C-alpha positions as CSV (number, residue, x, y, z in Angstrom):
1,X,107.0,117.6,122.2
2,X,109.5,116.0,124.7
3,X,106.8,115.8,127.4
4,X,104.4,113.9,125.1
5,X,107.1,111.4,124.1
6,X,107.9,110.7,127.8
7,X,104.3,110.2,128.6
8,X,103.9,107.9,125.7
9,X,107.0,105.9,126.8
10,X,105.6,105.6,130.3
11,X,102.3,104.4,129.1
12,X,104.0,101.8,126.8
13,X,106.2,100.6,129.7
14,X,103.2,100.3,132.1
15,X,101.3,98.3,129.4
16,X,104.3,96.0,128.9
17,X,104.7,95.4,132.6
18,X,100.9,94.6,133.0
19,X,101.0,92.2,130.0
20,X,104.0,90.3,131.5
21,X,102.5,90.1,135.0
22,X,99.1,88.9,133.6
23,X,100.7,86.3,131.3
24,X,102.7,84.8,134.2
25,X,99.7,84.7,136.5
26,X,97.7,82.8,134.0
27,X,100.3,80.0,133.7
28,X,99.5,78.4,137.0
29,X,96.0,77.2,137.8
30,X,94.6,75.5,140.8
31,X,92.8,72.3,139.7
32,X,90.0,70.5,141.5
33,X,88.2,67.5,140.1
34,X,85.1,65.9,141.8
35,X,83.5,62.5,141.8
36,X,80.3,62.1,139.7
37,X,78.2,63.1,142.7
38,X,79.6,66.6,142.3
39,X,80.3,66.9,146.1
40,X,83.1,64.5,146.8
41,X,86.6,65.8,145.9
42,X,88.5,63.4,143.6
43,X,91.8,65.2,143.1
44,X,93.5,68.6,143.7
45,X,96.7,70.2,142.5
46,X,98.3,72.9,140.4
47,X,98.6,72.9,136.6
48,X,101.4,74.9,135.0
49,X,101.1,75.2,131.3
50,X,98.7,72.3,131.3
51,X,101.2,70.0,133.3
52,X,100.7,68.7,136.8
53,X,103.2,70.4,139.1
54,X,103.8,70.3,142.8
55,X,101.8,68.3,145.4
56,X,98.7,66.5,144.0
57,X,96.3,64.6,146.1
58,X,93.7,62.0,145.1
59,X,90.8,60.9,147.2
60,X,88.5,57.9,147.5
61,X,84.9,58.7,147.0
62,X,84.3,58.5,150.8
63,X,86.7,61.5,151.1
64,X,89.7,59.5,152.5
65,X,93.1,60.4,151.0
66,X,94.1,57.9,148.3
67,X,97.5,59.2,147.2
68,X,99.9,62.2,147.3
69,X,102.1,62.7,144.3
70,X,104.7,65.4,144.0
71,X,105.4,66.4,140.4
72,X,108.6,68.3,139.8
73,X,109.9,69.8,136.6
74,X,113.2,68.1,135.5
75,X,115.9,70.7,135.0
76,X,116.5,71.7,131.4
77,X,113.6,69.6,130.0
78,X,110.5,71.6,129.3
79,X,107.3,69.7,129.9
80,X,108.9,66.6,131.4
81,X,108.0,66.0,135.0
82,X,109.3,63.4,137.5
83,X,106.9,62.2,140.2
84,X,107.2,60.6,143.6
85,X,104.1,59.0,145.1
86,X,102.7,57.8,148.4
87,X,99.5,55.7,148.4
88,X,97.1,54.8,151.1
89,X,94.6,51.9,151.2
90,X,90.9,52.6,151.5
91,X,89.3,51.5,154.8
92,X,86.3,49.3,154.5
């Protein structure tokens, strides 16, 4: 009887650990958006719980870098993000 209880607890613990690991891994998603031609990259970055986080880049349709924006989560405020940006002009 003790042996069955220990195996049951181990199985439950493994399931709990896998659930936690899987839920954290699904929070962050790499995001890529393309121009209407479907080939030219428009923006890239990481979404965490649906919010932009970290370094995001936007591109002109010719592929030249347009901007880099760094989104950082403000401490203690869930869902609010501060951003700093650097923009570049498109060459003609």
